[in-house]
Residue frames as a rotation matrix with the C-alpha (Angstrom) as fourth column:
MET 1
0.229 0.367 0.902 35.15
0.653 -0.745 0.137 59.78
0.722 0.558 -0.410 88.21
THR 2
0.946 0.170 -0.277 35.72
0.324 -0.541 0.776 61.22
-0.018 -0.823 -0.567 91.63
LYS 3
0.091 -0.985 -0.146 39.46
0.726 -0.035 0.686 61.29
-0.681 -0.168 0.712 91.04
LEU 4
-0.399 -0.191 0.897 38.97
0.861 -0.413 0.296 63.24
0.314 0.890 0.329 87.85
GLU 5
0.597 0.683 0.421 36.65
0.443 -0.718 0.537 65.67
0.669 -0.134 -0.731 89.62
GLU 6
0.768 -0.387 -0.511 39.16
0.451 -0.241 0.859 66.12
-0.455 -0.890 -0.010 92.45
LEU 7
-0.285 -0.923 0.258 41.99
0.837 -0.108 0.536 66.76
-0.467 0.368 0.804 89.99
THR 8
-0.126 0.331 0.935 39.84
0.744 -0.591 0.310 69.19
0.656 0.735 -0.172 88.05
ALA 9
0.877 0.475 -0.067 38.91
0.378 -0.599 0.706 71.03
0.295 -0.645 -0.705 91.26
LEU 10
0.395 -0.826 -0.402 42.59
0.583 -0.113 0.805 71.20
-0.711 -0.552 0.437 92.27
LEU 11
-0.445 -0.553 0.705 43.54
0.894 -0.230 0.384 72.47
-0.050 0.801 0.596 88.82
VAL 12
0.313 0.647 0.695 40.80
0.585 -0.708 0.396 75.12
0.748 0.282 -0.600 88.93
ASN 13
0.910 -0.005 -0.414 41.97
0.373 -0.423 0.826 76.20
-0.179 -0.906 -0.383 92.40
GLU 14
-0.014 -0.998 -0.061 45.58
0.727 -0.053 0.685 76.41
-0.686 -0.035 0.726 91.26
LEU 15
-0.357 -0.063 0.932 44.63
0.855 -0.423 0.298 78.38
0.376 0.904 0.205 88.15
THR 16
0.695 0.666 0.272 42.55
0.454 -0.699 0.552 80.76
0.558 -0.260 -0.788 90.27
ASP 17
0.697 -0.518 -0.495 45.42
0.429 -0.252 0.867 81.24
-0.575 -0.817 0.047 92.72
PHE 18
-0.320 -0.844 0.430 47.82
0.865 -0.074 0.497 81.78
-0.388 0.531 0.753 89.81
LYS 19
0.025 0.431 0.902 45.46
0.741 -0.614 0.273 84.36
0.671 0.662 -0.335 88.26
ASN 20
0.931 0.333 -0.149 45.20
0.333 -0.608 0.721 86.18
0.150 -0.721 -0.677 91.61
ASP 21
0.311 -0.904 -0.293 48.98
0.580 -0.063 0.812 86.16
-0.752 -0.423 0.505 92.01
VAL 22
-0.389 -0.420 0.820 49.44
0.918 -0.250 0.307 87.53
0.076 0.872 0.483 88.48
GLU 23
0.471 0.645 0.602 46.96
0.539 -0.750 0.383 90.33
0.698 0.144 -0.701 89.23
LYS 24
0.873 -0.220 -0.435 48.82
0.334 -0.380 0.863 91.17
-0.355 -0.899 -0.258 92.43
LEU 25
-0.113 -0.983 0.144 52.11
0.766 0.006 0.643 91.25
-0.633 0.183 0.752 90.54
GLU 26
-0.143 0.138 0.980 50.59
0.847 -0.495 0.193 93.53
0.512 0.858 -0.046 87.90
LYS 27
0.869 0.482 0.109 49.43
0.333 -0.734 0.592 95.92
0.365 -0.478 -0.799 90.65
ILE 28
0.577 -0.736 -0.353 52.88
0.396 -0.126 0.910 95.87
-0.715 -0.665 0.219 92.27
ASN 29
-0.291 -0.679 0.674 54.51
0.929 -0.033 0.368 96.42
-0.228 0.734 0.640 88.87
GLY 30
0.297 0.496 0.816 52.27
0.652 -0.730 0.207 99.43
0.698 0.470 -0.540 88.27
GLN 31
0.975 0.040 -0.218 53.16
0.203 -0.560 0.803 100.85
-0.090 -0.828 -0.554 91.67
ILE 32
0.172 -0.985 -0.030 56.85
0.645 0.090 0.759 100.37
-0.744 -0.150 0.651 90.98
LYS 33
-0.243 -0.234 0.942 56.56
0.938 -0.304 0.166 102.15
0.247 0.924 0.293 87.63
GLU 34
0.592 0.568 0.572 54.78
0.399 -0.823 0.404 105.07
0.700 -0.011 -0.714 89.28
THR 35
0.807 -0.341 -0.482 57.27
0.442 -0.193 0.876 105.33
-0.392 -0.920 -0.005 92.15
LYS 36
0.646 -0.645 0.408 59.95
0.030 -0.512 -0.858 107.93
0.762 0.567 -0.311 91.58
LEU 37
0.448 -0.603 -0.660 63.20
0.894 0.313 0.321 107.69
0.013 -0.734 0.679 93.43
LYS 38
0.853 -0.255 0.455 64.78
-0.211 -0.967 -0.145 110.82
0.477 0.028 -0.879 94.80
MET 39
0.283 -0.847 -0.450 68.45
0.822 0.456 -0.342 110.72
0.495 -0.273 0.825 95.55
ASP 40
0.997 -0.014 -0.077 69.76
0.037 -0.790 0.612 112.90
-0.069 -0.613 -0.787 98.34
LEU 41
0.426 -0.888 0.176 73.19
0.702 0.202 -0.683 114.02
0.571 0.414 0.709 97.23
ALA 42
0.770 -0.098 0.630 73.64
-0.318 -0.915 0.247 116.77
0.553 -0.390 -0.736 99.82
GLU 43
0.817 -0.484 0.312 75.79
-0.166 0.322 0.932 114.57
-0.552 -0.814 0.182 102.07
TYR 44
0.403 -0.681 0.612 77.99
0.853 0.521 0.018 113.48
-0.331 0.515 0.791 99.18
LYS 45
0.589 -0.141 0.796 78.25
0.425 -0.784 -0.453 117.04
0.688 0.605 -0.402 97.95
SER 46
0.861 -0.276 0.427 79.56
-0.499 -0.621 0.604 118.24
0.099 -0.733 -0.673 101.32
ILE 47
0.616 -0.666 0.421 82.08
0.231 0.664 0.711 115.37
-0.753 -0.341 0.563 101.42
ILE 48
0.380 -0.461 0.802 83.29
0.920 0.101 -0.378 116.17
0.093 0.882 0.462 97.91
GLU 49
0.737 -0.081 0.671 83.58
0.031 -0.988 -0.154 119.89
0.675 0.134 -0.726 98.74
SER 50
0.821 -0.472 0.322 85.63
-0.437 -0.156 0.886 119.20
-0.368 -0.868 -0.334 101.87
HIS 51
0.445 -0.671 0.593 87.86
0.619 0.709 0.337 116.84
-0.647 0.217 0.731 99.90
GLN 52
0.519 -0.210 0.828 88.29
0.711 -0.431 -0.555 119.48
0.474 0.877 -0.074 97.22
GLU 53
0.866 -0.202 0.458 89.31
-0.370 -0.874 0.315 122.04
0.337 -0.442 -0.831 99.86
GLN 54
0.659 -0.651 0.377 91.85
-0.082 0.435 0.896 119.59
-0.748 -0.622 0.233 101.27
MET 55
0.395 -0.503 0.769 93.25
0.886 0.430 -0.174 118.99
-0.243 0.750 0.615 97.79
ILE 56
0.702 -0.117 0.702 93.57
0.250 -0.883 -0.397 122.75
0.667 0.455 -0.591 97.17
SER 57
0.848 -0.395 0.354 95.38
-0.506 -0.404 0.762 123.11
-0.158 -0.825 -0.543 100.50
CYS 58
0.504 -0.674 0.540 97.75
0.360 0.732 0.578 120.26
-0.785 -0.097 0.612 99.61
ILE 59
0.490 -0.298 0.820 98.46
0.840 -0.091 -0.535 121.78
0.233 0.950 0.206 96.20
LYS 60
0.825 -0.172 0.538 99.25
-0.204 -0.979 -0.001 125.16
0.527 -0.109 -0.843 97.80
ASN 61
0.733 -0.576 0.361 101.60
-0.336 0.155 0.929 123.46
-0.591 -0.803 -0.080 100.29
ILE 62
0.415 -0.580 0.700 103.38
0.744 0.659 0.105 121.64
-0.523 0.478 0.706 97.46
GLU 63
0.614 -0.157 0.774 103.74
0.550 -0.618 -0.562 124.85
0.566 0.770 -0.293 95.46
ARG 64
0.860 -0.320 0.397 105.19
-0.491 -0.730 0.475 126.66
0.138 -0.604 -0.785 98.51
PHE 65
0.582 -0.670 0.462 107.63
0.064 0.603 0.795 123.82
-0.811 -0.433 0.394 99.06
GLU 66
0.450 -0.394 0.801 108.68
0.889 0.282 -0.361 123.90
-0.084 0.875 0.477 95.41
SER 67
0.749 -0.160 0.643 109.27
0.112 -0.926 -0.361 127.66
0.653 0.343 -0.675 95.48
ARG 68
0.776 -0.501 0.384 111.32
-0.559 -0.264 0.786 127.41
-0.292 -0.824 -0.485 98.70
PHE 69
0.506 -0.587 0.632 113.29
0.418 0.808 0.416 124.51
-0.755 0.054 0.654 97.24
GLU 70
0.564 -0.268 0.781 114.00
0.766 -0.185 -0.616 126.42
0.310 0.945 0.101 94.03
SER 71
0.817 -0.272 0.509 115.16
-0.330 -0.943 0.026 129.49
0.473 -0.189 -0.860 95.96
LYS 72
0.665 -0.601 0.443 117.46
-0.327 0.300 0.896 127.30
-0.671 -0.741 0.003 98.09
ILE 73
0.477 -0.481 0.736 118.88
0.769 0.634 -0.084 125.71
-0.426 0.606 0.672 94.94
LYS 74
0.684 -0.197 0.703 119.52
0.403 -0.700 -0.589 129.14
0.608 0.686 -0.399 93.43
GLN 75
0.757 -0.380 0.531 121.24
-0.617 -0.682 0.392 130.31
0.213 -0.625 -0.751 96.62
ALA 76
0.823 -0.436 0.365 123.26
0.135 0.774 0.619 127.12
-0.552 -0.460 0.695 96.99
LYS 77
0.575 -0.743 -0.343 126.92
-0.761 -0.331 -0.558 127.36
0.301 0.582 -0.756 96.14
ILE 78
0.713 -0.374 -0.593 129.51
0.300 0.927 -0.225 124.63
0.634 -0.017 0.773 96.02
TYR 79
-0.284 -0.864 -0.416 132.25
0.896 -0.085 -0.436 126.80
0.341 -0.496 0.798 97.54
PRO 80
0.547 0.439 -0.713 131.89
0.692 -0.717 0.090 129.83
-0.472 -0.542 -0.695 99.77
ASN 81
0.946 -0.113 0.304 132.95
0.120 -0.750 -0.651 133.22
0.301 0.652 -0.696 98.37
TRP 82
0.631 -0.749 0.201 135.99
-0.699 -0.437 0.566 133.56
-0.337 -0.498 -0.799 100.63
ALA 83
0.232 -0.546 0.805 137.33
0.157 0.837 0.524 130.17
-0.960 0.004 0.280 99.47
VAL 84
0.669 0.049 0.741 137.03
0.739 0.054 -0.671 131.22
-0.073 0.997 0.000 95.81
VAL 85
0.915 -0.344 0.212 138.84
-0.303 -0.931 -0.201 134.52
0.267 0.120 -0.956 96.50
VAL 86
0.418 -0.794 0.441 141.63
-0.557 0.160 0.815 132.75
-0.718 -0.587 -0.375 98.40
PHE 87
0.348 -0.261 0.901 142.03
0.560 0.828 0.024 130.23
-0.752 0.495 0.434 95.56
ILE 88
0.831 -0.012 0.556 142.26
0.496 -0.438 -0.750 132.95
0.252 0.899 -0.358 92.89
VAL 89
0.798 -0.560 0.221 144.73
-0.600 -0.772 0.210 135.01
0.053 -0.301 -0.952 94.92
SER 90
0.301 -0.723 0.621 146.91
-0.318 0.538 0.781 131.99
-0.899 -0.433 -0.068 95.68
THR 91
0.517 -0.088 0.852 146.84
0.732 0.561 -0.386 130.90
-0.444 0.823 0.354 92.03
LEU 92
0.903 -0.172 0.394 147.88
0.116 -0.785 -0.609 134.37
0.414 0.596 -0.689 90.90
LEU 93
0.605 -0.720 0.340 150.64
-0.742 -0.355 0.569 134.50
-0.289 -0.596 -0.749 93.51
GLY 94
0.343 -0.460 0.819 151.83
0.149 0.888 0.436 131.04
-0.927 -0.028 0.373 92.47
ILE 95
0.666 -0.067 0.743 151.90
0.746 0.069 -0.663 131.98
-0.007 0.995 0.096 88.78
GLY 96
0.898 -0.332 0.290 153.60
-0.294 -0.941 -0.169 135.27
0.329 0.066 -0.942 89.68
THR 97
0.483 -0.741 0.467 156.23
-0.547 0.161 0.821 133.44
-0.684 -0.652 -0.327 91.71
ILE 98
0.378 -0.317 0.870 156.89
0.585 0.810 0.041 130.94
-0.718 0.493 0.492 88.92
VAL 99
0.804 -0.062 0.592 157.20
0.494 -0.484 -0.722 133.74
0.331 0.873 -0.359 86.35
PHE 100
0.809 -0.527 0.261 159.51
-0.588 -0.746 0.313 135.65
0.030 -0.406 -0.913 88.69
LEU 101
0.349 -0.701 0.622 161.71
-0.223 0.582 0.782 132.58
-0.910 -0.412 0.046 89.26
VAL 102
0.497 -0.151 0.854 161.83
0.781 0.506 -0.365 131.73
-0.377 0.849 0.369 85.56
MET 103
0.885 -0.156 0.439 162.77
0.127 -0.826 -0.550 135.33
0.448 0.542 -0.711 84.69
ARG 104
0.668 -0.661 0.342 165.42
-0.687 -0.372 0.624 135.39
-0.285 -0.652 -0.703 87.40
TYR 105
0.350 -0.513 0.784 166.86
0.159 0.857 0.490 132.03
-0.923 -0.047 0.382 86.31
LEU 106
0.464 -0.110 0.879 166.90
0.878 0.189 -0.439 132.96
-0.118 0.976 0.184 82.64
GLY 107
0.753 -0.018 0.658 167.80
0.314 -0.869 -0.383 136.52
0.579 0.495 -0.648 82.98
């Protein structure tokens, strides 16, 4: 009988401890439900704002580069003006000479 009484006493002790632990957990659960978390986003906001300013600066730099590049492309010429004038004059003189020689030969 003593074994049965010892086992019963152990079981009662374990059940009591379990009940106490459950009550503690219920209290902790209630505290957790009542606790409100506040997130401090000020640091992240400043980081995002500085990043946004950097992105705006980069976009402006890219736009300036594009406008300079486009103006350079518009100003770019394959041949300089003097070379075009010399080519036209020499072509006209060549054609004139050929016409003159053909007229002289035929006429």
